[in-house]
C-alpha positions in Angstrom: -17.4 7.2 18.2 -16.3 4.0 19.8 -17.5 0.8 18.1 -18.1 -2.8 18.9 -15.7 -4.5 16.5 -15.2 -8.2 15.6 -11.9 -9.1 13.9 -11.6 -12.5 12.3 -8.1 -13.8 11.9 -6.9 -11.5 14.6 -4.1 -13.8 15.7 -2.4 -13.6 12.4 0.1 -11.1 10.9 -2.1 -8.2 9.8 -4.9 -9.1 12.1 -2.8 -8.9 15.3 -1.6 -5.4 14.4 -5.2 -4.4 13.7 -6.4 -5.7 17.0 -3.8 -3.7 18.9 -4.6 -0.5 17.0 -8.4 -0.9 17.6 -7.9 -1.4 21.3 -5.5 1.6 21.5 -8.2 3.7 19.9 -10.7 2.6 22.6 -13.0 0.4 20.6 -14.5 -2.7 22.2 -12.8 -5.6 20.4 -13.8 -9.3 19.9 -11.4 -11.6 18.0 -12.1 -14.9 16.3 -9.1 -17.1 16.3 -8.9 -20.8 15.3 -9.6 -23.3 18.0 -6.5 -25.4 18.9 -5.5 -27.9 21.6 -3.1 -25.4 23.2 -5.7 -22.6 23.5 -3.1 -20.4 21.7 -4.1 -17.0 20.6 -1.5 -16.8 17.8 0.4 -13.4 17.9 -2.1 -12.2 20.5 -0.2 -14.3 23.0 2.7 -11.7 22.7 0.5 -8.7 23.5 1.0 -6.5 26.5 -1.3 -7.1 29.4 -3.2 -3.9 28.9 -4.1 -5.0 25.3 -5.0 -8.6 26.3 -7.2 -7.4 29.1 -9.3 -5.4 26.6 -10.1 -8.0 24.0 -12.5 -10.9 24.0 -11.0 -13.9 22.2 -13.3 -16.4 20.6 -11.6 -19.7 19.7 -13.6 -21.2 16.9 -14.0 -21.8 13.2 -15.2 -19.2 10.6 -16.9 -22.2 8.9 -19.2 -22.6 11.9 -22.3 -20.6 11.0 -24.0 -21.0 14.3 -21.0 -19.6 16.1 -20.6 -16.7 13.7 -24.2 -15.8 13.9 -24.1 -15.8 17.7 -20.9 -13.8 18.0 -21.9 -11.1 15.4 -24.9 -10.0 17.5 -24.6 -6.4 18.7 -21.6 -5.9 16.5 -21.0 -2.6 14.6 -18.0 -3.4 12.4 -16.5 -6.7 11.2 -13.0 -6.8 9.9 -12.9 -10.1 8.1 -9.3 -11.3 7.7 -9.7 -15.0 8.5 -8.4 -17.0 5.4 -6.0 -19.6 4.2 -3.3 -17.6 2.6 -0.4 -19.7 1.5 -0.4 -19.8 -2.3 1.8 -22.9 -2.6 -0.4 -24.9 -0.2 -3.4 -23.9 -2.4 -1.9 -26.1 -5.1 -2.0 -29.1 -2.8 -5.3 -28.5 -1.0 -7.6 -26.3 -3.0 -10.8 -27.6 -1.4 -9.6 -26.3 2.0 -9.4 -22.8 0.4 -12.9 -23.1 -1.0 -14.2 -24.1 2.4 -12.5 -21.4 4.4 -12.1 -18.5 2.0 -15.5 -18.8 0.3 -17.8 -20.6 2.7 -16.3 -18.7 5.7 -17.0 -15.4 4.0 -20.5 -16.5 3.2 -21.0 -17.2 6.9 -19.8 -13.7 7.8 -22.1 -12.1 5.2 -25.2 -14.0 6.1 -24.8 -13.5 9.8 -24.1 -9.8 9.3 -27.3 -9.5 7.2 -29.3 -11.2 9.9 -27.8 -9.2 12.7 -27.8 -5.8 11.0 -24.1 -5.2 11.2 -23.1 -1.6 10.4 -20.1 -2.4 8.2 -18.4 -5.6 6.9 -14.8 -5.2 5.6 -13.6 -8.1 3.5 -9.9 -8.5 3.1 -9.0 -9.1 -0.5 -5.5 -9.4 -2.0 -3.6 -8.0 -5.0 -3.1 -11.6 -6.1 -6.6 -11.4 -7.6 -5.3 -9.3 -10.5 -2.7 -11.8 -11.6 0.3 -10.4 -13.5 -0.3 -6.8 -14.3 -1.9 -6.2 -17.7 -1.3 -2.5 -17.3 0.3 -0.4 -14.5 -0.4 1.0 -12.1 -3.2 -1.4 -11.3 -6.5 0.3 -10.4 -9.6 -1.4 -9.1 -11.0 -1.8 -12.6 -8.1 -4.0 -13.7 -9.3 -7.4 -14.9 -9.1 -10.2 -12.3 -7.1 -13.2 -13.3 -6.8 -16.1 -10.9 -3.3 -17.7 -11.3 -3.6 -19.9 -8.3 -6.5 -21.7 -6.4 -5.9 -19.2 -3.6 -6.5 -16.2 -5.9 -9.6 -17.9 -7.3 -11.2 -18.3 -3.9 -10.4 -14.6 -3.0 -12.0 -13.4 -6.2 -15.1 -15.5 -5.4 -15.2 -14.1 -1.9 -14.9 -10.5 -3.2 -17.8 -11.0 -5.7 -19.9 -12.7 -3.0 -19.4 -9.7 -0.8 -20.4 -7.2 -3.6 -23.4 -9.4 -4.4 -24.6 -9.0 -0.8 -24.3 -5.3 -1.1 -26.2 -5.2 -4.4 -28.8 -7.8 -3.5 -29.5 -7.1 0.2 -28.0 -3.6 0.7 -25.5 -5.1 3.2 -22.9 -2.4 3.9 -19.8 -4.1 2.6 -16.3 -2.7 1.6 -13.7 -4.9 -0.1 -10.2 -3.7 1.0 -7.4 -5.0 -1.3 -3.9 -4.7 0.3 -0.8 -5.1 -1.8 1.9 -7.3 -0.4 1.9 -6.2 3.2 5.2 -6.8 5.1 6.5 -6.1 8.6 6.9 -7.7 12.1 5.1 -11.0 12.6 4.9 -11.9 9.0 5.1 -15.6 8.1 8.6 -16.8 7.2 7.1 -18.4 4.1 7.0 -14.8 2.6 10.1 -13.5 0.8 11.1 -10.7 3.1 11.1 -12.7 6.4 12.8 -15.6 4.6 15.6 -13.3 3.4 16.0 -11.6 6.7 16.0 -14.7 8.9 18.4 -16.6 6.7 20.9 -13.8 6.9 20.6 -13.0 10.7 21.0 -16.7 11.4 24.4 -16.6 9.8 23.7 -18.0 6.3 26.2 -16.8 3.7 24.3 -18.5 0.9 20.5 -18.2 1.0 17.8 -20.0 -0.8 15.3 -18.0 -2.8 12.9 -18.5 -5.7 12.2 -16.0 -8.5 14.3 -12.9 -8.0 12.8 -10.9 -10.9 9.1 -10.7 -9.9 8.2 -7.3 -8.5 5.8 -6.4 -5.8 4.2 -3.2 -4.2 5.4 -3.8 -0.7 3.3 -2.0 1.9 4.4 -1.7 5.5 1.9 -3.2 7.9 1.4 0.0 9.8 0.1 1.7 6.6 -2.1 -1.3 5.8 -3.7 -1.2 9.3 -4.5 2.5 9.0 -6.4 1.7 5.8 -8.7 -0.4 7.9 -9.1 2.2 10.6 -10.0 4.8 8.0 -13.1 2.7 7.1 -14.7 3.0 10.5 -17.7 5.4 10.1 -16.8 6.0 6.4 -20.1 5.6 4.4 -18.4 6.6 1.2 -16.5 3.3 1.1 -19.6 1.1 1.2 -20.1 -1.0 -1.9 -16.5 -0.1 -3.1 -13.4 -2.0 -3.8 -10.3 -0.1 -2.6 -6.6 -0.8 -3.2 -4.0 -0.3 -0.5 -0.6 0.0 -1.9 2.3 2.5 -2.1 2.4 3.0 -5.8 6.0 1.8 -6.0 7.3 -1.7 -6.7 10.6 -3.5 -6.1 11.9 -6.8 -7.4 12.9 -9.5 -5.0 16.5 -8.9 -6.1 16.2 -5.2 -5.3 14.6 -6.1 -1.9 17.5 -8.5 -1.2 20.0 -5.8 -2.0 18.4 -3.3 0.4 18.3 -5.8 3.2 22.0 -6.6 2.7 22.7 -2.9 2.8 20.9 -2.5 6.1 22.7 -5.6 7.6 26.0 -4.6 6.0 26.6 -7.9 4.5 27.0 -9.7 1.2 25.5 -13.1 0.4 25.2 -15.6 -2.4 21.8 -16.7 -3.6 21.0 -20.3 -4.4 17.9 -21.0 -6.6 15.5 -23.2 -4.7 13.2 -24.7 -7.4 10.7 -25.6 -4.8 10.0 -21.9 -4.3 9.2 -21.4 -8.0 5.5 -21.3 -8.9 4.2 -23.2 -11.9 5.1 -21.2 -15.0 1.5 -20.1 -15.7 0.8 -19.4 -12.1 3.7 -16.9 -11.6 2.6 -13.3 -11.0 5.4 -11.2 -12.4 4.4 -7.7 -11.5 2.1 -6.0 -9.0 2.0 -2.2 -8.7 -1.0 -0.3 -7.2 -2.9 2.7 -8.2 -4.0 4.0 -4.8 -5.8 7.2 -5.8 -9.2 5.8 -4.7 -7.9 5.1 -1.2 -6.5 8.6 -1.0 -9.8 10.1 -2.3 -12.4 8.0 -0.3 -10.4 7.3 2.8 -7.9 10.2 2.9 -5.4 7.4 3.3 -1.8 8.2 2.6 1.0 5.6 3.2 3.9 6.8 5.3 6.4 4.2 4.1 6.7 5.1 0.4 9.3 4.9 -2.4 12.8 3.6 -1.7 13.3 5.7 1.5 10.1 4.5 3.0 10.7 0.9 2.0 14.2 1.1 3.5 12.7 2.4 6.8 10.1 -0.3 6.9 12.7 -3.0 6.2 14.9 -1.6 9.1 11.9 -1.8 11.5 11.2 -5.3 10.3 14.8 -6.5 10.6 15.0 -5.1 14.1 11.9 -7.0 15.2 13.2 -10.3 13.8 16.6 -9.7 15.5 14.7 -9.2 18.8 12.8 -12.5 18.2 15.5 -14.8 17.0 13.8 -17.7 18.6 11.8 -17.8 15.4 14.8 -19.5 13.9 13.3 -22.8 15.0 11.0 -22.5 12.0 14.0 -23.1 9.7 13.7 -20.1 7.3 16.2 -21.7 4.9 13.8 -24.6 4.3 10.8 -24.3 2.0 7.5 -24.9 3.8 4.1 -24.6 2.1 
């Protein structure tokens, strides 16, 4: 059954891929994207005409409750991805994260309650777990905020679950692990590595090479969202989305170098290191719940799948080399 879907943060990395997928499946899609003086739609500006012609873009702020209340009327499903996400910037401006990640989520929940929305999907993050206390990490793993960003995402998750328990609002908390792929911000490790190399750097700047992450290709992450549509078993649940395999940044670098048939030197950039007590050393998902409730099975798994996902990501960045203007060798919060 086709749904009226609102996607917040649809101009961003994961959100833009989700918008495309929902339109392709025939759903009626509205997208909330931040207002700006250029009327830019973020990554949606790059969509084919047949996708653009089938979305309604709302330029506004998730913190504007009146706007959110108005635009959530006659909405079946809300995929809430709008958030401030840069961990380093959260050290500098934690109040901004409180405003957007917590208050913005409250606005979505309250408006959904008033407008009888069928399903609200809140986008969480594996960062809420902090460094793994045991692996693989299931949904019962303790939450341990090691950055202001993670703290606001924990608060938003609990707020969502409280609305489910207090008001019976149909909410699912979806918790992706380290999504990567085309359109990802060059602040992230994989795009930073790729773009420094394809722009001719023989010595690249990186931070901690020993931390490990459960890298999940964006196509798999998006399918996790799609599997939630019409799935009543997911309501009130927290669900991890990860591959169940992790790679260190050094291992990731080696795979990228193998694909690009190159050797490079690494220069430690201390600006890229998190404060010692804030560093998350290991993230590795237990995805059995996603498989059971959503029948979700990632395609890009283990080293072979990760390698294929990296190849697709590298090819996209090669075809979009104009992104070099963002100076991937420089550290930007």
